[in-house]
C-alpha positions as CSV (number, residue, x, y, z in Angstrom):
1,M,-160.7,-81.3,-26.0
2,N,-162.9,-83.1,-23.0
3,R,-165.9,-80.6,-22.1
4,R,-165.8,-80.8,-18.3
5,D,-161.8,-81.0,-18.5
6,F,-161.8,-77.4,-20.3
7,I,-163.0,-76.3,-16.6
8,L,-161.0,-78.9,-14.7
9,S,-157.5,-79.2,-16.9
10,T,-155.7,-77.1,-14.1
11,G,-156.5,-79.4,-11.1
12,S,-159.6,-80.5,-8.6
13,V,-160.3,-77.1,-7.6
14,A,-163.9,-78.6,-7.6
15,T,-163.2,-79.9,-4.2
16,V,-162.5,-76.7,-2.9
17,G,-159.9,-78.1,-0.6
18,V,-161.8,-78.0,2.6
19,S,-164.8,-78.8,4.3
20,A,-167.0,-76.5,6.3
21,G,-167.1,-78.8,9.2
22,C,-163.3,-78.1,9.2
23,L,-163.4,-74.8,10.2
24,G,-163.2,-73.9,13.4
25,G,-162.8,-76.7,15.3
26,D,-165.4,-78.1,17.6
27,T,-169.0,-76.5,17.4
28,S,-170.8,-78.7,19.6
29,G,-171.1,-76.2,22.9
30,G,-168.6,-78.2,24.7
31,E,-165.6,-77.0,26.9
32,N,-163.2,-76.2,24.2
33,S,-166.0,-74.8,21.7
34,N,-165.7,-71.6,20.5
35,T,-169.6,-70.8,20.3
36,S,-172.6,-71.8,22.5
37,G,-176.2,-72.4,22.9
38,E,-178.3,-71.2,19.4
39,T,-175.1,-69.7,17.9
40,A,-173.3,-72.9,17.9
41,E,-176.4,-74.6,16.4
42,H,-176.4,-72.4,13.9
43,V,-173.0,-72.6,12.8
44,N,-173.5,-76.5,13.1
45,Q,-176.2,-76.4,10.4
46,A,-174.4,-74.0,8.4
47,A,-171.5,-75.8,8.3
48,D,-173.8,-78.9,7.7
49,Y,-175.2,-77.3,4.7
50,L,-171.7,-76.2,3.0
51,D,-170.5,-79.7,3.8
52,E,-173.4,-80.6,1.6
53,A,-173.0,-77.8,-1.0
54,G,-169.2,-78.9,-1.9
55,Q,-169.9,-82.8,-1.8
56,I,-172.5,-82.2,-4.9
57,L,-170.4,-79.5,-6.3
58,E,-167.2,-82.2,-6.1
59,E,-169.9,-85.1,-7.9
60,D,-171.4,-83.2,-10.0
61,S,-168.5,-81.6,-11.4
62,N,-167.0,-85.0,-12.1
63,D,-170.2,-86.4,-13.3
64,S,-170.3,-85.8,-17.3
65,S,-173.2,-87.7,-18.1
66,D,-175.8,-85.0,-16.8
67,S,-175.5,-80.9,-17.5
68,F,-174.1,-79.3,-14.5
69,N,-176.7,-77.5,-12.6
70,A,-175.1,-74.6,-10.1
71,N,-178.3,-74.1,-8.2
72,R,-178.6,-77.5,-6.6
73,I,-175.4,-75.8,-4.7
74,T,-176.5,-72.5,-4.3
75,R,-179.1,-73.6,-3.1
76,R,-177.3,-75.3,-0.2
77,T,-175.1,-72.3,0.1
78,D,-178.3,-69.9,0.5
79,A,-179.7,-72.1,3.7
80,A,-176.4,-71.9,4.9
81,R,-176.5,-68.1,4.8
82,D,-180.1,-68.0,6.5
83,E,-177.9,-70.2,9.6
84,I,-175.0,-67.8,9.7
85,E,-177.6,-64.3,9.8
86,L,-179.3,-66.3,12.6
87,A,-176.0,-67.4,14.5
88,R,-175.0,-63.9,13.9
89,D,-177.4,-61.9,15.7
90,D,-176.2,-63.3,19.3
91,A,-172.0,-64.2,18.4
92,S,-169.2,-63.0,20.0
93,N,-166.7,-61.0,18.0
94,D,-164.7,-64.4,18.3
95,E,-167.5,-66.4,17.0
96,R,-168.1,-63.4,13.9
97,D,-164.7,-64.0,12.7
98,R,-165.5,-68.0,12.3
99,I,-169.2,-67.1,10.8
100,N,-167.1,-64.6,8.4
101,D,-165.1,-67.5,7.1
102,L,-168.1,-69.4,6.9
103,E,-169.8,-67.0,4.8
104,S,-166.8,-67.0,2.7
105,L,-166.6,-70.0,2.1
106,A,-170.1,-70.2,0.7
107,D,-169.7,-67.2,-1.6
108,A,-166.1,-69.5,-3.2
109,I,-168.7,-72.2,-3.5
110,D,-170.8,-70.2,-5.4
111,E,-168.4,-68.6,-7.2
112,L,-166.8,-72.2,-8.3
113,A,-170.4,-73.8,-9.2
114,L,-171.2,-70.7,-11.3
115,I,-167.6,-71.1,-13.5
116,I,-168.2,-74.5,-14.0
117,E,-172.1,-74.1,-15.5
118,S,-170.7,-70.9,-17.2
119,A,-167.9,-72.4,-18.7
120,E,-170.5,-75.6,-19.8
121,E,-172.6,-73.4,-21.6
122,L,-170.1,-71.7,-23.1
123,L,-169.2,-75.1,-24.6
124,D,-172.8,-75.6,-25.3
125,N,-172.6,-72.7,-27.4
126,I,-169.5,-73.6,-29.3
127,D,-171.6,-76.8,-30.8
128,S,-174.5,-74.2,-31.3
129,I,-172.1,-72.5,-33.6
130,D,-170.6,-75.7,-35.4
131,A,-174.3,-76.3,-36.1
132,L,-175.0,-73.1,-37.5
133,I,-172.0,-72.9,-40.0
134,A,-172.7,-76.6,-41.6
135,A,-176.3,-75.0,-42.1
136,G,-174.8,-71.8,-43.8
137,R,-176.0,-69.6,-41.2
138,F,-173.1,-67.4,-41.2
139,D,-174.3,-64.4,-39.7
140,D,-176.0,-65.8,-36.8
141,A,-172.9,-67.8,-36.3
142,A,-170.9,-65.1,-36.2
143,E,-173.4,-63.3,-33.8
144,D,-173.0,-66.1,-31.5
145,I,-169.3,-65.7,-31.8
146,E,-169.4,-62.0,-30.9
147,N,-171.6,-62.9,-27.6
148,T,-169.3,-65.5,-26.4
149,S,-166.7,-62.9,-26.0
150,G,-168.9,-61.5,-23.0
151,D,-169.5,-65.2,-21.7
152,I,-165.7,-65.4,-21.4
153,D,-165.4,-62.1,-19.4
154,D,-167.7,-63.5,-17.3
155,I,-165.8,-66.6,-16.5
156,Q,-162.7,-64.4,-16.1
157,D,-164.2,-62.4,-13.7
158,R,-165.8,-65.6,-11.9
159,T,-162.4,-66.8,-11.4
160,Q,-161.0,-63.9,-9.8
161,S,-163.6,-63.4,-7.6
162,F,-163.4,-67.2,-6.5
163,S,-159.3,-66.7,-6.2
164,E,-159.8,-63.4,-4.0
165,I,-162.7,-64.6,-1.6
166,Y,-160.5,-68.1,-1.1
167,E,-158.2,-65.6,-0.2
168,E,-159.9,-64.3,2.5
169,I,-160.8,-66.9,4.1
170,D,-158.3,-67.4,7.3
171,A,-156.0,-70.5,6.8
172,E,-155.4,-70.8,10.2
173,A,-158.7,-71.6,10.7
174,Y,-158.9,-74.8,9.2
175,D,-157.9,-78.0,10.9
176,E,-157.2,-79.7,7.5
177,I,-156.2,-78.3,4.2
178,D,-154.8,-81.2,2.4
179,D,-156.6,-81.1,-0.7
180,L,-156.0,-77.9,-2.0
181,S,-154.1,-74.7,-0.5
182,Q,-155.1,-71.2,-0.9
183,D,-151.7,-71.2,-3.5
184,D,-153.1,-73.9,-5.4
185,I,-156.0,-71.6,-5.7
186,R,-153.9,-68.6,-7.1
187,D,-151.8,-71.0,-9.1
188,W,-155.5,-72.7,-10.7
189,A,-156.7,-68.7,-11.4
190,T,-153.6,-67.6,-13.0
191,E,-153.6,-70.4,-15.0
192,M,-157.6,-70.5,-16.1
193,E,-157.0,-66.7,-17.1
194,E,-154.3,-67.9,-19.7
195,L,-156.6,-70.9,-20.8
196,L,-159.3,-68.1,-21.2
197,D,-157.5,-65.3,-22.8
198,A,-156.5,-68.1,-25.8
199,L,-159.9,-69.2,-25.9
200,N,-160.7,-65.6,-26.6
201,L,-158.2,-65.0,-28.8
202,L,-159.9,-68.5,-30.4
203,F,-162.9,-67.0,-30.8
204,N,-162.0,-64.1,-32.6
205,A,-159.7,-65.9,-35.2
206,F,-163.4,-68.3,-35.5
207,G,-164.8,-65.0,-35.9
208,H,-162.8,-63.9,-38.9
209,M,-163.2,-67.3,-40.2
210,V,-167.0,-67.2,-40.4
211,D,-167.0,-63.3,-41.7
212,G,-164.9,-64.9,-44.4
213,L,-167.3,-67.8,-45.1
214,S,-170.0,-65.5,-45.8
215,T,-168.3,-62.8,-48.0
216,F,-166.9,-66.4,-49.6
217,E,-170.3,-67.4,-50.6
218,D,-171.4,-64.1,-51.6
219,G,-168.6,-64.5,-54.0
220,V,-169.8,-68.2,-54.9
221,E,-173.0,-66.8,-56.1
222,E,-171.4,-64.0,-57.9
223,M,-169.4,-66.2,-59.8
224,E,-172.2,-69.2,-60.9
225,A,-173.8,-65.7,-62.3
226,E,-171.1,-64.9,-64.2
227,N,-170.0,-62.0,-62.6
228,W,-166.6,-62.1,-62.7
229,G,-165.8,-58.7,-61.5
230,A,-167.9,-58.8,-58.6
231,A,-167.0,-62.2,-57.8
232,S,-163.4,-60.8,-57.7
233,V,-163.5,-58.5,-55.3
234,R,-165.9,-60.8,-52.9
235,F,-163.0,-63.5,-53.2
236,D,-160.8,-61.2,-52.6
237,D,-162.2,-58.9,-49.6
238,A,-163.0,-62.8,-48.1
239,A,-159.2,-63.8,-48.1
240,D,-158.5,-60.2,-45.7
241,Q,-160.9,-61.8,-43.6
242,F,-159.4,-64.7,-43.6
243,D,-156.1,-63.2,-43.3
244,G,-157.1,-61.6,-39.9
245,G,-157.9,-64.9,-38.3
246,V,-154.5,-66.3,-40.0
247,S,-152.7,-63.6,-38.2
248,I,-154.5,-64.1,-34.8
249,V,-153.7,-67.5,-34.6
250,R,-149.8,-67.4,-35.6
251,D,-149.3,-65.2,-33.3
252,A,-150.8,-67.2,-30.1
253,E,-150.0,-70.3,-31.6
254,D,-146.6,-70.7,-29.3
255,E,-148.0,-69.0,-26.5
256,A,-151.2,-70.7,-26.1
257,P,-151.2,-73.3,-23.0
258,S,-150.9,-77.2,-23.9
259,S,-154.6,-77.9,-23.5
260,F,-155.2,-75.4,-26.4
261,R,-152.5,-75.8,-28.9
262,S,-154.1,-78.3,-31.2
263,E,-157.1,-76.1,-31.6
264,F,-154.9,-73.2,-32.5
265,I,-153.2,-75.2,-35.1
266,E,-156.2,-76.8,-36.3
267,I,-158.1,-73.7,-36.6
268,G,-155.1,-72.1,-38.0
269,C,-154.4,-74.6,-41.0
270,L,-158.2,-74.1,-41.3
271,V,-158.3,-70.4,-41.6
272,E,-155.1,-70.2,-43.8
273,S,-156.2,-72.9,-46.5
274,L,-159.4,-70.6,-47.0
275,R,-157.3,-67.8,-47.1
276,D,-155.4,-69.3,-49.7
277,A,-158.4,-70.9,-52.0
278,S,-159.9,-67.5,-51.8
279,E,-157.0,-66.2,-53.8
280,E,-156.8,-68.2,-56.2
281,Y,-160.6,-67.9,-57.1
282,A,-159.9,-63.9,-57.0
283,D,-157.4,-64.5,-59.3
284,A,-159.7,-66.8,-61.4
285,M,-162.4,-64.3,-61.6
286,E,-160.2,-61.6,-62.7
287,Y,-158.4,-63.8,-65.4
288,A,-162.2,-65.1,-66.6
289,S,-163.1,-60.7,-66.5
290,N,-159.9,-60.7,-69.4
291,D,-161.0,-64.0,-71.4
292,Q,-157.9,-66.0,-69.8
293,W,-160.1,-69.4,-69.4
294,G,-156.8,-71.4,-69.2
295,D,-155.6,-69.4,-66.6
296,A,-158.7,-69.2,-65.1
297,E,-158.9,-73.1,-64.9
298,D,-155.3,-73.4,-63.4
299,A,-156.7,-70.8,-60.4
300,L,-159.5,-72.4,-59.6
301,I,-157.9,-76.1,-59.4
302,S,-155.1,-74.3,-57.4
303,G,-158.1,-72.9,-55.1
304,D,-159.7,-76.3,-55.0
305,R,-156.4,-77.5,-54.2
306,A,-155.8,-75.2,-51.2
307,L,-158.9,-76.4,-49.6
308,E,-158.3,-79.6,-49.6
309,N,-154.8,-79.1,-47.7
310,C,-156.0,-79.6,-44.0
311,Y,-158.3,-82.7,-44.7
């Protein structure tokens, strides 16, 4: 899966659907304006900052060459809030409604920027976990996998918050809303929730796999030391841990979003092959304990073949 596509796979949400300058019509302070004097100046400046924040958000979210930096966006939204507070001091009731819409838009832009940044950090963690597994540092990998659950929860919370904030903005205040409607945002939030739920399950299965690999490694050490009984126990425990991952993947595979289905199939095959191999190795060690060397060798060969099922 393309890294940036993870967060934008359900549509170009990063456009936010409307620029700040489209809120509430003319802000020039003229005859048809809803604002006047200094209030209008502060509203215009806030809208300019939000326009700039929205443009950066859209450009950076589609640029995979550099890491996404939410601070480039939140600096503009913070500046917009400063102007909003100054505008609120002398604003009429009608003007306050407009100002509140601008403030909600600032909050929505912030949440979306932080969602994209958090998702990119999460995907960076996946690369780190892969490297730890390749280095045989299974305990460190397991710790990182456990931490990802909190990262996913944070993205889910921000997704819900973004949807709720966007819902509060008065759609009638927009001069144009061609790119993205509030219905689109609700659909996006629902799809993101499904995608993140699937990712949580995938990491849960991944955690079982890493725990199993650590135990499997212990079994190999016992086997190399010719501690057949201890090795059999370790391999049997590893098989149970791998089986936990298999159960998660198989239960979730049919319900996973199409963008994630290949990942579920891939990890499902891998964990299942590790489980089957562990069971064969456990049997081999049991045979070795009873001096059944021919049966032990056959079981080891079957275990080796099981490991090759996904390659």
